[in-house]
N, C-alpha and C positions, 0 to 999 in steps of 0.2 A: 407572483405566479411563475416567474422564471426560476426562482430557487426551489419552488415546489416541484416543478417537473424535473429539474436537475437532481434533486434529492431523491425523488422516487425512482428515477432511472438507475442511479448509482446504488441504491439500497435494495431494490426488489427486482425480481426476474421479469422485467417489462421490456418490451420493444418500443422503439420510437412511435410506431404506428398504434400500439396499445395506448400510449399516452395521448396521442391525437384523439382517439375515441373517447378517452376519459375526460379530456378537456372539452370535447364537443358536448358531452353531457352537461357541462357547466355553462354551456352557451358561448364557449370560446373557440373560434375557428383558427387553426394554425397548421402549417405544413410540418411533416416529420423532419424535414431538413432544417427547419428553424430550431426545433428542440435539439437536434444533433449539434448545431452550432453553439447553442447555449451550453451543452455538456462539454464540448471541446474547450470552450472559453472558461467556464466556471469550475470544471473538475480540478484542473491544476491549481486554480486560485483557492479552492476549498482546502486543498492539501497544504499549500503554503501558509494560509492564515491559521489553519488548525494546528499546525506544528508548534506555533508559539504558545499554545495552551496545554501541550502534552506533559504528563507527569514524567519525571526521570525514570529511566529503565535501570535494571540491575546489571551486574557485571558478568553474568553467565549467559552466553549467547548460543543459540542454535541456528546454524546457517544451512541453507539448502536452495537449490534452483529447481524450478519446475517448468515444463514446456507448456506454452499456451498456443493459441492459433497462429500467432505471428512469430514470436521468437521465444527467448528464454527469460523467465522472470526470476531474478534472485531475490530472496527474502531472508530476513533475520528476525527472530523473536527472542525474548529473554526467557528465563526459566519459569516465570509466572505467566507466560503466554502473551505478553504485550508485544505488539509489533514495534520493532526498532526502526527499520527502514526497508526499502525495496528498490530494485533497479532492473529496468527492462533492457536486455542486451540482445544484439543480433548474433552474438557468438557465445560459445560456452568454452572458455579457455582461461589461461592465466591472466591475460591482459584484462578480460572482462571481470574476473574475480577481483583484480587489483583496483579497477575503477569503482567496483561495487563497495569494497571496504573503505576506500577513500571517501566516497559519498556518505557512508554510514558514520564514519568518524568525524565528519564535518557538521553533523547534525547536533543542535544545541542540547537536546534532552537526553542524549546518549552518554552513558557511563562507559569509560574505556574498559575493554573486557579483561577478565581474569581467567576465564575458561571459555573456550570456543568449541562447540560440538559440531562436527561436520560428518558428511557421508564419506564414501570411498573415492570421491573426486580428487585425483592427485594434485590438482591445481591449488587446492586450499592451503596445505602445509607449506608449500613453496612460497605462495604469495604472502602468507603471514610472516614467514621468516624474513622476506625482503622488506616488508613494512616495518618490522622490528629493527632491522639494520638501518633503515632510513629514518628512524625515530618517529614514525607515524603511530606506532603501537608500542605499549610498554613491553619491556623484555620479560621473558620467562612465562609467557602465556601458556597455559595448559591446553593442548590440543587433543581432543577426544574424537578419534575417528572410528566410531562404533555406531552402526546403523540404528540399532534399537534405542540408543540414547537420544537419537534425533527425531523421535516420533512426534514430539510436540510441534515442531515447525512443519513436519509433513502433514500432520492433522490440520494445522492452521491454514495450509494451502486450500483446504476444501471450500471455504466460503468464496474465496477469489475465483477458483476454477469453476464452481457451480454458477456463479454470476456470469462468467465469461462464456461458459458452454452454451448458453442460450442466445448469445449475441451473434448477429450476422454482420455487424458493423466494423469488426476489427480486420479490415482489409489491408491496412498499411501500418508500418511501424510507428509513424507519427500519430496516427489516430489512436493506436493502442496505448501510446504513452499518455495522451490526454485523458483517455477514459480510465485507464488503470490508476492514475494519480487520484482521481475522484473516488474510485471504488475503495482503494486502500484507505483514503481519508475517512470515508464513511464507516469502514470496518473498525478503524481505531476508535471513532466516536461510539460505535455500538459496543465495543469492548470496555467502555468507560475508562479510556486512557487519558481523557482531558481532566483538568483539575476539578471541574464542576461535577464530575462523576455521572454525567447524563446517561440514562438508559432508556426510559420510556420514549416512545416516538414523539410525544408532545415536547418533552425536554430537549430531544435532539433538534427538533424544529426551532425551538427558542434559541438554542445555542448557536445554530447556523445563522439565524437571523441577526444575532448580536455580532457575529463575525463580520457580517456585511453592513452593519450599521442600521439595521431595520428594527423598528419597534415590533414587539410580539403582538 
């Protein structure tokens, strides 16, 4: 039941109070704060466990940052639309971009980039050059700073922003970090980025149950 409420909250445009009513119909009485604590605990856990099952991404990256209710959400997808990684930052500058790239490059399913497409944010080329000099990135990466070429990642923001738009609970940076970890994890499962290729809701449920050692 805990995983059910967490999964529904992260996947659909539901509030904690919506879920309280839905569980009440099933004869289960719980406070909305209880569900909130579950989401805060298991959202990051879902992200961490799910990453072990992600398919490798390709070496053509699209990088962009988008503003949400709390701060800036950096995201990167490959040329096939698969989410590579994400990073919530309180600032939008070179230091934030560098922390983001380092986080991405430390992820096991990530292929080091050959091409990186970015917008006109001047921090990206400088950051990439520094990371090349520090041997964190391969030398000779092609940087394409052309807005229309980055449409894929900008379009990919839509699911995340749509889900966040209906939330009243992102009142702090810490809370946003917990919830966004779970939302991004559910989105990657929805996009069939895990090896099992799960797409229908029933398969998604079974996959998440296996992640947490539960029988279907």
